[in-house]
C-alpha positions in Angstrom: 137.0 -22.9 58.3 138.4 -20.5 55.7 135.1 -19.2 54.1 135.0 -16.0 56.2 136.2 -12.8 54.5 136.0 -9.6 56.5 135.8 -7.5 53.4 132.0 -8.2 53.4 131.7 -6.4 56.7 134.4 -3.7 56.6 133.5 -0.4 58.2 130.3 -1.6 59.9 129.2 -0.6 63.4 131.2 -3.5 64.9 134.4 -2.3 63.2 133.7 1.2 64.6 133.6 -0.1 68.1 136.6 -2.4 67.7 138.9 0.0 66.1 137.9 3.0 68.1 138.7 1.0 71.3 142.0 -0.2 69.7 143.1 3.4 69.0 142.5 4.2 72.7 144.5 1.2 73.9 147.5 2.2 71.6 147.4 5.7 72.9 147.7 4.4 76.5 150.5 2.1 75.6 152.4 5.0 73.9 152.5 7.0 77.1 155.5 5.0 78.3 158.9 5.2 76.5 159.4 1.4 76.7 158.6 -0.4 73.5 155.8 -2.9 73.4 154.6 -5.7 71.2 151.3 -5.7 69.3 149.9 -9.2 68.6 147.0 -9.7 66.2 145.8 -13.3 66.2 143.4 -12.8 63.2 144.6 -9.9 61.2 142.6 -10.2 58.0 143.8 -8.3 54.9 144.8 -5.1 56.7 143.1 -2.6 54.4 139.7 -2.9 52.6 138.3 -1.2 49.6 134.8 0.0 50.3 134.0 0.2 46.5 134.9 -3.5 46.0 132.4 -6.2 45.1 132.8 -7.7 48.6 132.1 -4.5 50.5 129.3 -3.2 48.3 127.4 -6.5 48.4 125.8 -5.6 51.7 127.3 -2.1 52.1 127.5 -2.5 55.9 129.8 0.5 56.1 126.7 2.6 55.5 125.6 1.7 59.1 129.0 2.2 60.6 131.7 4.6 59.4 129.3 6.2 56.9 127.2 8.2 59.3 130.3 9.4 61.1 132.1 10.5 57.9 130.7 14.0 57.7 130.0 14.7 61.4 131.6 17.8 62.8 130.6 17.3 66.4 132.7 14.2 67.2 133.9 13.7 70.8 137.7 14.2 71.0 138.4 10.5 71.6 136.2 9.5 68.6 137.8 12.2 66.5 141.2 10.5 66.9 139.8 7.3 65.3 138.1 9.2 62.5 141.3 11.2 61.7 143.1 7.9 61.2 140.5 6.6 58.8 140.4 9.9 56.9 144.2 9.9 56.7 144.1 7.0 54.3 141.5 8.7 52.2 143.3 12.0 51.3 140.8 12.7 48.4 138.1 13.2 51.0 136.0 10.4 49.5 135.3 7.3 51.6 137.1 4.6 49.6 139.3 2.6 52.0 138.8 1.3 55.5 141.7 0.2 57.8 141.7 -3.2 59.5 143.3 -3.7 62.9 146.9 -4.3 61.4 146.8 -0.9 59.7 145.4 0.8 62.8 148.3 -0.7 64.8 150.9 0.3 62.1 149.7 3.9 62.3 149.4 4.1 66.1 152.6 2.3 67.1 156.1 3.8 67.1 159.1 2.7 65.1 160.6 0.9 68.1 157.4 -1.1 68.8 156.9 -4.6 67.3 154.0 -6.0 65.3 153.3 -9.8 65.2 150.5 -10.4 62.7 148.8 -13.8 62.0 146.3 -14.7 59.3 145.2 -18.2 58.3 143.3 -17.4 55.2 145.7 -17.9 52.2 144.3 -15.0 50.1 144.0 -12.5 53.0 147.5 -13.3 54.4 149.0 -12.7 50.9 147.1 -9.3 50.7 148.3 -8.4 54.2 151.9 -9.0 53.4 151.6 -7.0 50.2 150.0 -4.1 51.9 152.8 -3.9 54.5 155.4 -4.2 51.8 153.9 -1.2 50.0 153.6 0.7 53.3 157.3 0.1 54.1 158.3 1.3 50.6 156.2 4.4 51.1 157.9 5.2 54.4 161.3 4.8 52.8 160.3 7.3 50.0 159.2 9.8 52.7 162.5 9.4 54.6 160.9 7.7 57.6 162.5 4.9 59.5 161.5 1.5 58.3 160.5 -1.1 60.9 162.2 -4.0 59.1 162.0 -7.2 61.2 160.0 -5.4 63.8 157.0 -6.3 61.7 156.5 -10.1 61.2 153.6 -11.5 59.2 152.8 -15.2 59.4 150.3 -17.3 57.6 149.0 -19.4 60.5 146.7 -19.8 63.4 147.1 -17.0 65.9 145.6 -19.2 68.6 148.5 -21.6 68.4 151.2 -19.0 68.0 150.3 -16.7 70.8 151.7 -18.8 73.6 155.2 -18.7 72.1 155.3 -14.9 72.0 154.5 -14.4 75.7 155.9 -12.8 77.6 157.5 -10.4 75.1 161.1 -9.1 75.7 159.9 -5.7 76.9 157.3 -7.2 79.2 154.7 -4.9 77.6 152.1 -6.2 75.1 148.7 -5.4 73.6 147.0 -8.5 72.2 143.9 -8.3 69.9 141.8 -11.5 69.4 139.2 -11.3 66.7 138.3 -14.7 65.2 135.5 -15.1 62.7 133.3 -17.0 65.2 131.9 -19.0 62.2 131.9 -22.1 64.4 130.9 -22.2 68.0 134.2 -23.8 68.9 135.9 -20.4 68.4 134.3 -19.2 71.7 135.9 -22.0 73.6 139.2 -21.5 71.9 139.3 -17.8 72.9 138.7 -18.6 76.5 141.3 -21.4 76.6 144.0 -19.3 74.9 143.4 -16.4 77.2 143.6 -18.5 80.3 146.9 -19.9 79.1 148.2 -16.5 78.0 147.3 -14.9 81.4 149.3 -17.7 83.1 152.4 -16.8 81.1 151.9 -13.1 81.0 149.3 -11.8 83.6 150.1 -8.1 83.1 149.4 -7.9 79.4 146.4 -6.1 77.9 144.2 -8.5 76.0 141.3 -7.2 73.9 138.6 -9.5 72.5 136.0 -8.5 70.0 132.9 -10.7 69.9 129.4 -10.7 68.2 126.2 -10.7 70.2 124.1 -13.2 68.5 121.1 -15.3 69.6 123.2 -18.5 69.7 123.9 -19.8 73.2 127.7 -19.6 72.9 127.5 -15.9 72.1 125.2 -15.0 74.9 127.3 -16.8 77.5 130.7 -15.7 76.2 131.2 -12.5 78.2 130.2 -14.2 81.5 132.7 -16.9 80.9 135.5 -14.4 80.2 134.7 -12.7 83.5 135.9 -15.8 85.3 139.4 -15.6 83.8 142.3 -14.9 86.2 142.9 -11.3 85.2 143.3 -8.6 87.8 140.6 -6.5 86.2 138.3 -6.6 83.2 136.0 -4.3 81.3 133.2 -5.2 79.0 131.4 -2.8 76.6 128.6 -3.6 74.1 127.1 -1.5 71.4 123.6 -2.3 70.0 122.3 -0.4 67.0 118.9 -1.9 66.5 116.4 -4.4 67.9 117.1 -7.9 66.8 114.9 -9.2 64.1 112.5 -12.1 64.7 114.5 -14.4 62.5 117.6 -13.9 64.5 119.8 -13.1 61.5 122.0 -10.1 61.1 124.6 -8.5 63.4 122.8 -6.0 65.6 125.2 -5.8 68.5 128.8 -6.5 69.3 131.2 -6.2 72.2 134.8 -5.6 73.3 136.1 -7.4 76.3 139.3 -6.1 77.7 141.5 -7.9 80.3 143.7 -5.6 82.4 142.1 -2.4 80.8 143.7 1.0 81.2 142.2 3.1 83.9 141.5 5.8 81.3 139.3 3.6 79.1 136.1 3.3 81.1 135.5 7.1 81.7 136.2 7.7 78.0 133.6 5.1 77.0 131.0 6.7 79.1 131.5 9.9 77.1 131.6 8.3 73.6 129.1 5.5 73.7 126.0 7.7 74.1 127.1 9.6 71.0 127.5 6.4 69.0 124.1 5.2 70.0 122.6 8.5 68.9 124.4 8.6 65.5 124.4 4.8 64.6 121.2 3.7 66.3 118.4 2.7 64.0 115.5 2.3 66.4 114.5 2.4 70.1 116.5 -0.8 70.6 119.8 1.0 70.2 121.7 1.1 73.5 125.1 0.4 75.1 126.3 -1.4 78.2 129.5 -0.9 80.2 130.6 -3.4 82.8 133.8 -3.6 84.9 135.0 -6.0 87.6 137.9 -7.8 89.2 139.4 -11.2 89.3 138.3 -11.9 92.8 134.6 -11.8 92.2 134.1 -11.8 88.5 131.1 -9.6 88.9 130.2 -6.3 87.4 131.0 -3.3 89.6 129.0 -1.0 87.4 126.5 -1.4 84.6 125.8 1.8 82.7 123.0 2.1 80.2 122.4 4.6 77.4 120.8 7.0 79.9 124.0 7.2 81.9 122.4 5.8 85.0 123.5 2.7 86.9 121.4 -0.4 86.3 121.2 -3.5 88.3 123.5 -6.2 87.1 121.7 -9.3 85.9 122.0 -12.6 87.8 124.3 -15.6 87.4 124.8 -17.0 83.9 124.9 -20.5 85.3 121.4 -20.2 86.7 119.6 -17.9 84.3 117.6 -19.2 81.4 118.4 -17.6 78.0 114.7 -17.6 77.1 113.3 -16.3 80.3 114.6 -12.7 80.0 116.4 -13.0 83.3 120.1 -13.3 83.9 123.1 -12.4 81.8 121.8 -14.6 79.0 118.9 -12.5 78.1 118.5 -11.4 74.5 119.1 -7.8 73.5 116.1 -5.7 74.2 114.7 -8.0 76.8 113.8 -6.5 80.2 115.1 -7.9 83.4 112.6 -9.6 85.8 112.1 -7.6 89.0 114.1 -8.9 91.9 111.1 -8.9 94.2 109.3 -11.4 92.0 112.4 -13.6 91.4 113.9 -13.8 94.9 115.8 -17.0 93.9 117.8 -15.2 91.4 121.1 -14.1 92.9 121.8 -10.4 93.4 125.1 -8.8 92.9 126.0 -5.8 95.1 128.0 -2.7 94.1 129.8 -0.5 96.5 129.3 2.6 94.5 125.6 2.3 93.5 123.3 3.2 96.3 120.2 2.0 94.4 121.7 -1.4 93.8 122.5 -1.8 97.5 119.0 -1.0 98.5 117.5 -3.5 96.0 120.1 -6.1 97.0 119.4 -5.7 100.7 115.6 -6.2 100.2 116.2 -9.3 98.0 118.6 -10.9 100.6 116.2 -10.3 103.5 113.4 -11.9 101.5 115.5 -14.8 100.5 116.8 -15.4 104.0 113.2 -15.5 105.4 112.1 -18.1 102.8 115.1 -20.3 103.0 115.9 -20.2 106.7 112.5 -19.4 108.2 113.8 -16.3 109.9 111.4 -13.6 111.0 111.7 -10.1 109.5 114.0 -8.0 111.6 112.5 -5.1 113.6 115.3 -2.8 112.6 117.5 -2.6 109.6 120.3 -5.2 109.9 123.9 -4.2 109.1 124.7 -4.3 105.4 126.1 -7.7 104.4 129.6 -7.6 102.8 128.8 -10.2 100.3 125.8 -10.9 98.2 125.6 -14.5 99.4 126.6 -14.0 103.0 124.7 -16.0 105.6 124.6 -15.5 109.4 127.5 -17.3 110.8 128.2 -18.6 114.3 131.0 -17.0 116.4 134.4 -18.2 115.3 133.4 -19.4 111.9 136.0 -19.1 109.2 135.5 -16.5 106.5 134.3 -17.7 103.1 136.9 -17.7 100.4 136.8 -17.0 96.7 137.3 -19.9 94.3 141.0 -18.8 93.9 141.6 -19.5 97.6 142.1 -15.9 98.5 139.7 -14.0 100.8 137.2 -12.0 98.7 138.0 -8.3 98.4 135.6 -5.4 98.9 135.3 -4.7 95.2 132.3 -5.9 93.2 131.1 -9.2 94.5 129.5 -12.0 92.6 126.3 -13.8 93.5 127.0 -17.0 95.2 126.3 -20.5 94.0 124.3 -21.4 97.1 126.9 -24.0 98.1 128.9 -23.6 101.3 132.5 -22.5 100.8 135.3 -25.0 101.1 136.3 -25.4 104.7 133.1 -24.0 106.1 131.7 -27.3 107.3 132.6 -29.3 110.3 136.2 -30.6 110.4 136.8 -34.3 109.8 138.8 -36.1 112.5 142.3 -36.7 111.5 143.2 -40.3 110.8 145.8 -41.6 113.2 148.7 -43.6 111.8 
């Protein structure tokens, strides 16, 4: 579908989150001298006029970049992003907002490569024209032109990504930001990431996504957690309580595969500030999750108060309407574990409170399912959330990948015995 135009939403709170994170990813990539390739699968027009008829129709920038424009108390990491935006508005008036291609052009070095894709005929034409003007301006200033290091193609970035991986330098930052107008976009993102990781497992892949009340949106992050990336990080920003009609974008997220180690601590510092400045009501909040390939479970979930919160159940089991599980709507509270013992519990090694709650839930679940009497003394802490007492000599359970599960965050089990844990079948003689 080609009806989507990002100009209607330029500079809103979702853009602030997306481009702020993008700036941080570029800064990390620039720490090494080796050149890298930036790939944007859905580039848009590159630059947006905030005084155009598109942008002023809903004026969504008033809820995003607008409140930050005159702030003098910005955290250092957020100030880097704001300086980039103000750099394209030398008059001091907020007239233009950069899209992801412009952010990449300003943050990358002359030796780095840009591969930009846009399917919309009008936006792809505007994108090419904007970069032509940018190259001409650089030439006038005596700066080195990129030349063929910037390639703009009118086409589907989903289909073109595979051919670009792995890049010649073996370093790449990929941004995937489709319109999500149709629910099939969620499946396409997961499929293209799975294929991309197979070809280039060490690349950094950043995915922006909306948090809507449709099922595909609520399940999206949990599906991405199961991708074969070494590590992942998920951050969401909610600016208001969802309306009863379900319309409007109140929350969005950035999901990063193979994130830099510097990103998560920086987000802990900046996200509370964004909630304070951009939040409209008591429903404004943020969530930060991180995990590994082995488990696909959150090792930490940090709320707006800065305290660790209990990760919420298994998406395959939870109901999106019950308020339990990862599928709960924004603003819904989680059901206490003691009341929902059948809901799986995920343990974290670094959160003492989570361990205590998880131990209590496991003991209660074991007593119900196996008829075991409560232990007189505290039992040794289980290594995995779904661990069951095993007989001597039993083989260890393995993750779905076939490798033994590590000690990093563990996912709730499915309740099914692991492959190879049952009695061995007699070998057929030939």
